[in-house]
N, C-alpha and C positions, 0 to 999 in steps of 0.2 A: 062410128066416126065422132059422135058427140063425146064419148068417153075419152077418146084420144085427144081431142081438143082441150078438154078439161084438164087432163094430166099435163099437157104442155104449159098451160097457164100456171099451174101450181109450181112447176119447175122454174119458170121464169120469175115468179114472185119470190121464191126462195133465194134465187141468185140476187135479186134486187134488194132483199132484206138482209143479205150477208154483211158481216162486220168487216171493217177495215182496222187492222191492228199493226202496231209497231212492235217487233220482237227484238230484244237485245239478248243475244245468245252467246254463251261462252264458247270460244273456239280455241282449241289447243291441239296441235298436230300430234304430239306424243308426250310422254312423261318428262322428257328432258327439255322440251322447248317451252318458251314463255307463252302464256295464253293471253287472250284479250277478248273484250266484249265486241261483238259485231252486230250491227243493226240491219234488220230486214223489214221491208214493208210487205204486208200480206193483205190482199183484198178478197171480198166475197166469201168470208169464212162463215160457214153455217153454224148457228148456235147449237145444232144437234150433233156436231162432231165431237169426238173425244179429243183430249189434248194431244194424244199421240197421233190421231188422224190428222190433226192440224199440222203437226210436225212432218207427217208424211207428205202433205201438200207442199209445205215449204221445201222439202228435199226434192220433190218432183220438179219444182221450179228451178232449183239450183242445178240439178242434173241437166235440164233442158238448156240451161245457160252454159253448160260445160264446167260448172264449179263443183267443188267437193261438197257432198251432202253432209249434214250434221250427224255425227255418230251419237246414238243413244241406245240404251239397253231396253229390250222388251222381249216378251215371250208369249205368255198366255193371253194377255190383254183382257183378263177377267178378274183381276184383283187377287190372284192366288199365288203367282210365282214370286212377286216381290222384286222383279227386275227393273221396273220403270222408275228408277231413282232420279228424280229431278227436283231441284230447289227452285220454286216458282214464286217470284215476287217476295222472296225472303222467307218462304214457308216450305217445308218438306211436303211434296206431293200437291202443293198449291193451297188455295184459301179454304177449301171445304174440309170438314172433319169426317173421319171414318172412311176415307176413300184413298185409293192409290192414284197415281198420275193417269193410268189408263182408264180409270173410272171418273175422272174429272172431265166435265163437258164444257164447251166453250160458252154456253149460256151463263156460266158463272162470271163471265167478263162482259164488258160493254163495248159498243162501237167506239173506236178511237182510242182504246186503252193501249198503254205501253206495258208489255209483259217482259220481265227479266227472267231468263232461264239459265241456271247454273248447275254444275255437278255437286254431289255431296262434298263438303269441305271437312276433311279430317286427315291427319297424318297417316292413320292406319288404312285409309281409303285413297291411295294415290291415283291421280287421273291417268287413264290409259289414252284416251283421245276424246276431245270435246266434252260431252256429258257422260261419258263412260268412265267408271272408276273400278279399281280392282278391289273386290270385296272378299277375296279368298281368305282373308284373316278370319272371317266368320267360319269358313269351312275348317280351318285349322283348330279353332276353338271347339267346334262340334266333334272333330276327330279325337280330341282329348278326353271325351267322356259323354257327349250328348247322345248316348244310345244305351241299350241294354244288351249285354253280351252273354248273360246267363241263358242256358237252354231252358226255354219255357214249355217245350213240348208242343203237343197239338193245342188248338184253340179250346179254351175251357168255356163251359157254360157260365154265363154271367153270375148266376147265383152261387157258383162255387168259389168266387173271389169276392167276399163281402167288402165293399168299400163305402164308407160314409158318403152320402150324397153331396155334402158340402165339399169334401175333398175331391170327389169326382168332378164336380162342377168347376172347381178351381183348376184342376188339371186340364180339363177341356179348354178353359179360357186361356190358360198359358200356352197350350198347344196351338192356338190360333196364330201365333207369331209366324210371319212369313220370311223373317230375316231380311227385310228390305234395307235396313240401315237408317231409316228415318230418325230413329232415336239418337243415333250417333251424330247425324248431320245437324240435328236440332240442338243437342246439348252444347252448352258453352265450353264444356271441358272435353267434348268428343268422347264421352263415356259410352261404353257398350254394356253397362250394367243391366239395362232393361232387357236386352236381347239374351244375355247369358243367364240372367235370373229366370227368364221365362222357360228356358230349356232345363235348368236345374230344378225349378219348382215343379214343372210338369212331371218329371220322373221321380222326384223325391216324395211326391204325394201319393204315388201308386205303389202297391206291394211289390211289383216286379222291379221297381227301381231302387228299392231300399238296400238290396244286397251290395251294391257298389256305390251307395250314396256318398260315403265319406271320401273315397278316392276321386269320385267324379267331380265334386265341387272344388276340391283342392287343385286338381289338374286343369279344370276349365278356367278357374280364376287366374292361375299361374300363366296360362297361355294368353289370356286376355291382357294381362300386364305386359307380357313379352311382346305382344303385337303393338304396343304403344298407345292403347286407348287411355283416355283420361279417367280421373276418379269421379265418383258421383257426389254431388253436393245437394241432392234432394230439391232441385228447383221444380221438378215435375213437368218440365217442358216436353220430355220424351213421351209421357203418357198422353199429353194433349195432341201431339202430332202423330202418334202411332195410328196407322190406318186400321188396325184391328183392335184398338182400344185395350192393349195389354196394360194391366194395372201395375203401378209401382209397388203394390203390396208384395209382388213377387221378389222385389229387391230385399224386402225384410225377411222373406222366407229363405232366400239365398244366404243372407248374412247370418241367419240363425244356423243354417246347415254348415256354413263355413266355420263358424265359431265352434260348433259341436265337433266337426271333423278335425279341427286344429287341436282341441283338447285331447281327443282320442289318439291322434297321431303322436302327441307329446308323451302321453301315458305309455303307449306301445314302445316308444323309443327308450324309455327309462328301464 
């Protein structure tokens, strides 16, 4: 009985210590309609909640009132899928570095704060509804060459494929990209260079990817341009806001691969 009493006291204290927040959330019925910021008051928010859990609480209240819940993307909620694309107080995935929105906890905010929540803003990422955007442009870029199609056979012993450790480390670091689109949303030009370069660099650094390297980079860059992404002006904002810390050095690798592929393509055409 004493244990039960203690637990009840803890729960009550947590509720009393909850934060009161003002949320300004972008609401947009569909891609064709005009959107607007809508203000909501939310009380007793636990600092231990993730940002998405806080949005779940908001939606629960809206549904109980008979109102339309806020639409937002989510899947794994473990920082792996890249679905939780929210622009929070002017920053992709919120104020913390190296985390996705689902990994952002409400203890990063203070009682009485006003939090502005918007979708990614880019022509190539049209709004579907509220905070959900269509990121299928990334899928089409990957479909143009972000893979290895050569038959590699059975899995080889690691020692049979000698790869310099520096190259292996760079490839692994580039492969950490989850395609969330924070780089595009952060860039003043809505450039997708960090995303595309991560995919190009990852494969170009490994022996299995060299067979198709030239055609891959040409096709993926062409598709990126066709999707309407902006150009890169090397401000570095994409690297700062990337939840996986993808380096802009990959952009230099991709530019090198693109220049080399262009020269080879021109020589073959002569």
